[in-house]
C-alpha positions in Angstrom: 89.0 297.2 244.6 88.1 294.7 247.1 91.2 293.6 249.6 93.7 291.1 248.2 93.5 287.5 250.2 96.3 285.2 251.0 97.0 282.5 252.6 100.3 281.7 254.6 101.1 278.1 255.8 103.5 276.7 257.8 104.5 273.0 257.3 106.9 270.9 259.7 108.4 268.0 258.9 109.9 265.4 261.5 111.3 263.1 262.4 114.6 264.9 261.3 115.2 264.2 258.1 116.5 266.7 255.6 114.7 265.0 252.3 111.5 265.9 253.1 111.1 269.5 253.0 113.1 269.1 250.0 110.6 266.6 248.3 107.9 269.0 249.4 109.6 272.0 247.6 110.1 270.0 244.3 106.7 268.9 244.5 104.7 271.9 245.1 106.4 274.0 242.7 105.8 271.6 240.3 101.6 270.8 239.9 101.5 274.5 241.1 103.5 275.3 237.7 100.9 272.7 235.4 98.4 274.5 236.7 99.6 278.1 235.3 99.5 276.0 231.9 95.6 273.7 232.4 93.3 276.7 234.3 92.2 279.6 233.0 91.3 282.5 235.5 87.6 281.1 237.0 88.5 277.6 236.6 89.1 274.4 239.5 89.3 271.2 239.8 89.3 268.8 243.3 91.6 266.0 242.2 92.3 263.1 244.3 96.3 263.6 245.3 96.4 267.4 244.8 92.6 268.9 246.1 92.0 272.0 243.9 93.4 272.4 241.1 93.6 275.9 239.8 95.3 279.2 238.5 93.2 281.4 240.9 95.2 280.0 244.0 98.3 280.7 243.2 101.7 280.4 244.8 104.1 283.1 244.6 106.5 282.1 246.9 107.7 278.9 248.3 110.4 278.9 251.5 112.7 276.6 253.3 113.0 278.4 256.6 116.8 279.2 257.8 116.5 277.2 261.0 118.9 279.2 262.5 116.8 281.7 263.0 114.8 280.1 265.9 112.0 277.9 265.0 111.9 274.1 264.8 114.0 272.5 262.1 112.6 271.7 258.8 109.8 273.9 258.2 108.9 275.4 255.0 106.8 278.8 254.5 103.9 279.2 251.2 103.1 281.7 250.7 99.5 282.0 248.1 97.7 284.9 246.3 93.8 283.8 245.8 93.3 286.2 242.9 90.3 287.5 243.0 90.4 287.8 246.5 86.9 286.6 248.6 85.0 285.9 245.3 88.3 284.4 243.5 91.1 281.6 244.8 89.3 281.6 248.2 85.9 280.7 247.2 87.7 278.4 244.7 89.3 276.7 248.0 86.1 276.9 250.2 83.9 274.8 247.6 86.0 271.7 248.1 84.5 271.2 251.0 80.7 271.1 249.9 80.1 268.0 250.7 83.3 267.0 251.8 84.2 264.5 249.1 86.4 261.9 249.9 89.3 263.2 247.4 90.0 265.7 250.0 91.2 262.8 252.3 93.5 261.2 249.4 97.2 262.9 248.5 100.6 262.2 247.1 102.1 263.2 250.0 100.5 261.3 253.0 103.2 260.8 255.7 105.5 263.6 253.9 104.4 266.4 256.0 104.3 266.4 260.7 102.0 270.0 261.3 100.6 272.6 259.3 99.4 275.8 259.8 97.4 278.1 257.8 96.6 281.9 258.4 94.9 283.7 255.7 95.9 286.8 255.3 93.8 290.6 254.3 95.8 292.8 253.1 96.4 296.4 254.9 95.7 299.7 253.2 98.0 300.1 250.7 99.6 296.8 251.1 101.5 295.7 248.2 99.4 293.7 245.9 102.0 290.8 245.8 100.9 290.1 242.3 102.1 293.7 240.9 105.4 292.7 243.0 105.3 289.0 241.0 104.7 290.9 237.6 107.6 293.4 237.8 109.9 290.2 238.4 110.8 291.7 242.1 113.4 288.5 243.6 115.9 288.1 246.2 117.8 286.1 248.3 116.4 286.5 251.0 113.2 286.9 252.7 111.8 287.9 256.3 108.7 286.8 257.6 107.1 288.3 261.0 104.1 287.0 263.0 102.8 289.4 265.5 100.2 289.6 268.6 98.7 292.8 269.0 95.4 294.0 271.2 92.6 292.9 270.3 91.3 295.2 267.5 94.4 297.1 266.9 96.5 295.2 264.0 95.2 297.5 261.4 96.7 300.2 263.0 100.2 298.1 264.2 100.0 298.2 260.2 99.8 301.5 259.5 102.4 302.0 261.8 104.6 299.8 260.0 104.1 301.6 256.4 104.4 304.9 257.9 107.2 305.0 260.8 109.2 301.4 259.4 109.1 301.0 256.2 111.2 303.6 255.4 113.8 303.5 257.9 114.1 299.9 256.7 114.5 300.8 252.8 116.9 302.8 253.9 118.6 299.2 254.9 117.6 297.6 251.9 114.5 296.3 253.6 111.6 296.1 251.4 107.3 295.5 252.3 106.2 292.3 250.0 103.2 292.5 252.1 101.4 293.8 255.2 98.7 291.4 256.6 95.2 291.6 258.6 95.3 287.9 260.2 91.6 286.8 258.5 89.4 285.3 261.4 90.6 286.9 264.6 91.4 289.9 265.8 94.5 289.6 267.4 97.3 289.0 264.8 99.2 290.3 262.1 101.9 289.2 259.5 104.7 291.2 257.2 106.8 290.3 254.5 110.1 292.0 254.1 112.7 291.2 251.2 116.4 291.4 251.7 119.4 290.5 250.8 121.9 288.6 253.0 124.3 291.6 252.9 121.7 294.0 253.6 120.8 291.9 256.6 123.8 290.8 258.5 124.4 295.4 257.7 121.0 295.8 259.4 121.4 293.3 262.4 125.2 295.0 262.9 123.4 298.4 262.7 121.0 297.9 265.4 123.3 296.4 267.4 125.6 299.5 267.7 122.9 301.3 268.6 122.5 298.7 271.5 126.3 300.2 272.2 127.4 296.3 271.0 128.7 296.9 268.7 131.3 300.3 268.2 132.6 299.6 263.8 129.1 299.8 262.5 126.9 302.6 261.9 124.3 302.7 264.6 121.0 303.4 263.5 118.4 304.6 266.7 115.6 304.4 264.8 116.1 300.9 265.3 115.5 300.8 268.3 112.7 303.3 268.7 110.7 301.4 266.6 110.5 298.2 268.9 109.7 301.1 271.8 106.8 302.4 269.3 105.7 298.9 268.2 104.7 298.5 272.6 101.8 300.9 272.1 99.9 298.3 269.8 101.3 294.6 270.8 99.6 292.1 273.2 102.3 289.3 273.5 105.2 288.6 271.6 106.5 289.2 267.6 108.8 286.9 265.7 110.9 287.1 262.7 112.5 283.5 260.7 114.4 284.3 257.6 112.6 282.4 254.1 114.8 281.0 251.4 112.7 280.7 248.1 113.1 278.2 247.1 113.9 277.7 242.5 110.9 277.7 240.9 109.2 280.4 242.8 107.4 283.0 241.2 109.5 285.2 244.3 113.0 283.6 243.9 115.7 285.5 242.1 115.8 285.4 238.5 119.2 283.9 236.8 119.6 287.5 235.7 118.8 289.3 238.6 122.2 288.0 241.0 122.4 287.9 244.2 121.3 291.1 245.0 117.7 290.6 243.6 116.0 293.4 241.6 
């Protein structure tokens, strides 16, 4: 099978107007739900206002970034599945640039976003397929998005260590690996995505604090501290995690019947 190809986008909104991210999330989830109904596999259309329309460019996750976890406010993060990989949804996105059609420059959301930064992602070996996660019906109240700078050429080695060494430990703390990705068109960046609940997130932080000797009321897990040392075998710069809350209506949001703990 060809590797999974995904797209991660970070969108910021300035000046600080809290309605802008809400309007964007409502607009985005609504039109992608329309695409699911209007277009079959392999079909795409370039339209004014919404650019390329296709069900193969699948909005899997639309998240409001939790500002207190360390990034400029306000921010939205979106995660897209290019169904069919390079020759599927990715080709459809690239096709719209042929001829630089004027419809590319007409958007229903002009002046709503301040900046947008996209990362094309290639799934690492054994990374979960997002389509399978969605088909399972998985949804949880929070996700953790990690980006890290690795030594040139060390991306897949780092992600293999995450899968083999870090993911089993975090699973014991209620953190599920949703995806492990090599950022494309560069050789120094990786992205991982994790699902969690609020209780599991808080317990994980306390367990790490306890391992550092900073919490004598929680159970310590030394492996959480050991990993940060192990990660430096691959890193060549910083790493950062942000907590994300899925917007209702996106495919990774909790189902109403799932309850607060996800499924």
